N, C-alpha and C positions, 0 to 999 in steps of 0.2 A: 601406562596405567598405574595409578596409585591406589593401592588397596589400604583401606583403613581397618585396623584390627577391631574386631567386634568382641564385645565382652560376652564370653560364653559362661553361662551359669552352670556350675557343676552341681549335680544333685547327688547327695549322699546315697550310696548304694543301699544302705539299710532302709532309708526312707522310701525308696522306690520299691524294694521288696516287701516292706511292711504295708505299703499302700495297696499293692497287688494282692497280698494275702487278705487284707481287710475287705477288698472288693469281692474276692472269691468267697470268703466266708459269708458275706452279706447275701450274695446270690443263692448260695447253697442253703442258708438258713431259711430263706423264703420258700425255696423249692421243697425242702424237707418238711417244713411246717405245713405247706399246702397239701402235700401227699399224705401226711399224717392225718390231717383233717378229713381228707377223702376216705382214708382207711377207717376212721372213726364213724363216718356216715355209713359206710358199707357195713360195718359190724352192727351198728344200731338197727339199720334197716333189716339186716339179715337175722339177727338173733332176738331183737326185742319185738319188732313188728312182723317178722316172718313174711317180708314183702314178696319174696319170690317162691315161697313154698319149700317143700322138701322133695328129694328124689325117692325112689322106691325103697332105698335102704334107710331112710329117715334122716339123711344128711341134708342140712340146709343148702339150697342152691345159692350161688353168688348173685347179688343184686346188680351192682355196677360192673363187677368183673373181678376175677381172682388175680388178675395182673396187678392190681393196686398194691397188694401185700408184697409181691415180689419187687415191684418198682420202688416202693418205699424202702424196702430192705437194702437194695443196692444203692439207692440214692443216699441212704443213711451212712453207708460205708464211705462213700465219697465225701459226705459231710464231715465224718470223723477225721478224714485226712486233712480237710481244710481247717477244721478246729485245731488239730495238732500243729499245723503249719503256722497259723496265726498265734497260737499260744506260745510256741517256741520262739517266734520272732519278737514277740512282745515281752518275753521272759516274765510271764505272770506266774502266780503261785499255783500249786497243784490243785487246790480247791476250785480255781477258775476253770481248769481243764475239765474236771468232773462235772461242774455245773453246765458248761457249754455242751459237753457230750450228752448229758441228760436232757437237754433242751430238744434234742431230736426225737425223743420218745415220749415226752409229756405234751399233750395237746395244748396249743397256743403259747407254750413257753418259749418256743424258738422265736416267735415274733417279738415278744417282750424283751427277751435277753439280747436279741440281735440289735435292737435299738440302743440298749445300754452299752453293749460291747463295742458297737460301731462308734458311738460318741467318745468312749474312753480311748479307743485306738486312734481315732483322728486327733484327739487332744495330745496324745503322746507323740504321734508322728509330727504334728505341728510344732511341738516343743523341741523335738529333736532336729527338725528341719531348720528351725530358726537358730538353734545353738550350733549346729554342725555345718550347715551348708550355706 
């Protein structure tokens, strides 16, 4: 049997890691943004429209569920980990880290910033992949 050598393309490890970090960031940005919007709907229904009334002590009852605040809080922590991971791999400035972190607590900002960050990260990964690998 004669084996012909196949050309194996080697992918730069940084490109692979940066692409993974970008994908994780994108998923968590959408999940965090969605949970934040649900939390905003909960708060507006609860405190503005008094949708579910109040209990005997005068405390407003949850409308959708009190779990939304807890879920968003923990998802935001995971989001911050992915933000730091992507930021450190891309070696962006500190202001970018602060902006990306703030996007998880400002309604709708995570969707807008995710689109911009994703495009810039892919452009940088593409440039590095072409130059290195």
